[in-house]
C-alpha positions, 0 to 999 in steps of 0.5 A: 353440790347439793347434799341430796345429790351426793347421797343419791350418788353414794347410794346409786354407786353402792347399788351398782357395786352389788354386782362386784366382788370388791367395792372401790371406795374411791368411787365415792370419796370426798375428792370424787364427789367434790366435797370436803372430808368433813362433809363426806364423813358427816353424810356417811355417818348419817346414811348409816345412822338412818339405815341406808348403808352399813359397814362404816366405823366412826372413830372419835377420841382424843381429838381425832375423828374419822370414818373407816369403811369396812365392807361397805354395802347398801341396805334394803332401806337404801334401795327403797330410797333409790326407788322412791327417789326415781319414782318421784323424779318421773312423777315430777317430770310427767306433771311438768310435761302435762303442765306444759301442754295445758294452756 
């Protein structure tokens, strides 16, 4: 699966989770998203480093590494990413539709 589709799914799931008291992390697990654990961890770290999510702890010591979710949430920047991505999709679809109409 494309990395940006994975990122979108993670952010969209976290956005929906804002309505609930508890978040089920299985909804965005590596297994659920169909990616390796290594790729999932790298994406989660990138999302937090870029400010799209908060609430992960990345542990790397003595040959061990891993991501631990601690009250995972989407940030305002993550919400803005979803909004911009949605707007760009709509604009691309509109442009494609106009192009299809013009001979």
